[in-house]
C-alpha positions in Angstrom: 48.0 -17.6 56.8 44.2 -17.3 56.5 41.6 -18.9 58.8 39.0 -20.7 56.8 35.9 -22.7 57.8 34.7 -25.6 55.5 31.3 -27.4 55.8 31.3 -31.1 55.2 28.1 -33.1 54.4 27.2 -36.6 53.3 23.9 -38.4 52.8 25.0 -41.3 50.5 26.9 -44.5 51.3 29.2 -44.7 54.3 28.4 -41.1 55.5 30.7 -41.3 58.5 33.5 -42.7 56.5 33.1 -40.1 53.8 33.4 -37.3 56.4 36.4 -38.9 58.1 38.2 -39.4 54.8 37.5 -35.8 53.9 38.9 -34.6 57.2 42.1 -36.6 56.5 42.2 -35.3 52.9 41.8 -31.7 54.1 44.6 -32.3 56.7 46.9 -33.5 53.8 46.5 -30.3 51.7 49.8 -28.5 51.1 50.2 -25.2 52.9 47.0 -26.0 55.0 46.6 -27.2 58.7 43.4 -28.5 60.3 42.9 -26.5 63.6 39.5 -27.7 64.6 36.8 -30.2 63.9 33.2 -29.8 65.0 30.6 -32.3 66.3 28.7 -34.3 63.8 25.0 -33.5 63.3 22.4 -35.6 61.5 19.9 -33.4 59.8 17.1 -33.7 57.1 18.0 -32.4 53.7 17.0 -28.9 52.6 15.7 -28.7 49.1 16.3 -31.3 46.5 14.4 -34.6 46.0 12.0 -35.5 48.8 13.1 -39.1 49.1 16.8 -38.6 49.7 18.5 -39.8 52.9 19.4 -37.7 55.9 22.8 -35.9 56.0 25.7 -36.0 58.5 27.1 -32.5 58.8 30.3 -31.1 60.2 32.7 -28.1 60.0 36.5 -28.2 59.8 38.5 -25.1 60.7 41.8 -24.7 58.8 44.7 -22.2 58.5 45.9 -22.0 55.0 48.2 -20.2 52.6 46.1 -21.2 49.7 43.9 -18.5 48.1 40.1 -19.1 48.3 39.8 -20.1 44.6 42.8 -22.5 45.0 41.4 -23.9 48.3 37.9 -24.4 46.5 39.7 -26.3 43.6 41.4 -28.7 46.1 38.0 -29.2 47.9 36.3 -30.1 44.6 39.1 -32.6 43.9 38.3 -34.2 47.3 34.6 -34.4 46.4 35.4 -35.9 43.0 37.6 -38.6 44.6 34.8 -39.4 46.8 32.4 -40.0 43.9 30.5 -36.8 43.7 29.3 -36.2 40.2 30.2 -33.0 38.3 27.8 -30.0 38.6 26.4 -30.8 35.1 25.7 -34.4 36.0 23.8 -33.9 39.4 20.5 -32.6 40.6 20.8 -29.4 42.6 20.7 -30.2 46.3 20.4 -33.9 45.5 22.0 -36.7 47.4 25.7 -36.8 47.4 28.4 -38.9 49.0 30.4 -35.7 49.9 29.6 -32.0 49.8 32.3 -29.5 50.8 31.6 -25.8 50.9 33.9 -22.9 51.8 32.0 -20.9 54.4 34.3 -18.2 55.5 37.8 -17.1 54.6 39.2 -14.7 57.2 37.1 -11.6 56.9 37.3 -11.5 53.2 34.5 -11.1 50.8 35.0 -13.1 47.6 32.9 -13.0 44.5 34.4 -15.1 41.7 32.8 -17.4 39.1 31.7 -20.5 41.0 32.7 -19.0 44.4 31.0 -16.7 46.9 32.5 -16.1 50.3 31.0 -15.9 52.8 28.8 -18.7 51.7 25.5 -16.9 50.6 23.1 -19.0 52.6 25.3 -19.7 55.6 23.3 -17.4 58.0 19.9 -19.2 57.1 21.0 -22.8 57.6 20.9 -24.5 61.0 22.8 -27.5 59.7 25.7 -25.2 58.8 25.6 -22.8 61.7 25.3 -25.5 64.4 28.6 -27.2 63.7 30.3 -23.9 62.7 29.4 -22.6 66.2 31.2 -25.6 67.6 34.6 -24.4 66.3 33.9 -20.6 65.6 31.2 -19.3 67.8 32.8 -15.9 68.3 34.0 -15.4 64.7 32.1 -12.4 63.1 30.4 -12.8 59.8 32.2 -10.3 57.5 29.1 -8.8 55.9 26.5 -9.1 58.6 28.7 -8.0 61.5 27.3 -10.7 63.9 28.9 -13.6 65.5 28.2 -17.2 64.4 26.7 -17.8 67.9 24.3 -14.8 67.4 23.4 -16.0 63.9 22.6 -19.5 65.3 20.4 -18.2 67.9 18.1 -16.5 65.2 17.7 -19.7 63.1 15.1 -22.3 64.1 16.7 -25.7 64.9 16.1 -28.5 62.5 13.3 -30.4 64.3 14.7 -33.7 63.1 18.5 -32.9 63.9 20.4 -34.9 66.3 24.0 -34.8 67.4 25.5 -37.9 66.0 26.7 -40.3 68.6 29.1 -42.2 66.5 32.2 -40.8 68.3 34.6 -38.1 67.5 35.2 -37.3 63.8 38.4 -35.7 64.8 39.7 -39.0 66.3 38.3 -41.1 63.5 40.1 -39.0 60.9 43.4 -39.4 62.9 43.5 -35.9 64.0 43.6 -36.4 67.8 45.9 -33.5 68.3 43.5 -31.0 66.7 41.0 -29.0 68.7 37.6 -30.6 69.1 34.2 -29.0 69.3 33.4 -26.5 72.1 31.1 -28.0 74.6 27.9 -26.1 75.3 26.8 -25.5 78.9 24.2 -28.3 78.6 26.7 -30.8 77.2 29.6 -30.1 79.5 
């Protein structure tokens, strides 16, 4: 079994519902178990059209027997079921009902057509690192050799970011038995 970390984002439609349904879909994947769900953060978009809405972002930790390319294919099927247009039909970094990214897969480095793990911009993006630190603060980035918590400390916070107060995504997805986010000292 491999430990993998998946980013979830949505800035179209029922954003909370999209993330909740994605969590349930990920929990339903064969040979895969959800082991953790981060808090949810509302953040401004990075890149893309200037007039798009704000994102809700989260990270789901899983253990899986699926290989990275197979896991990615299942994630893309979940995105398509949520109404995400194919790569050829959408603007890069444009608005989307659901965006799923494979961030880390054990300590493996994967370079395949359409897939790079670790995610190539993971260490630059607060909106990815903040929820990832909720569930994997002490995990070491396989190529940078630094923990997620250390990487987060080096990235300026999104000035417009707020922790979403809509409740627990873990509970909304019906995953009450799954570990929740780690509480920071100032949130405990």
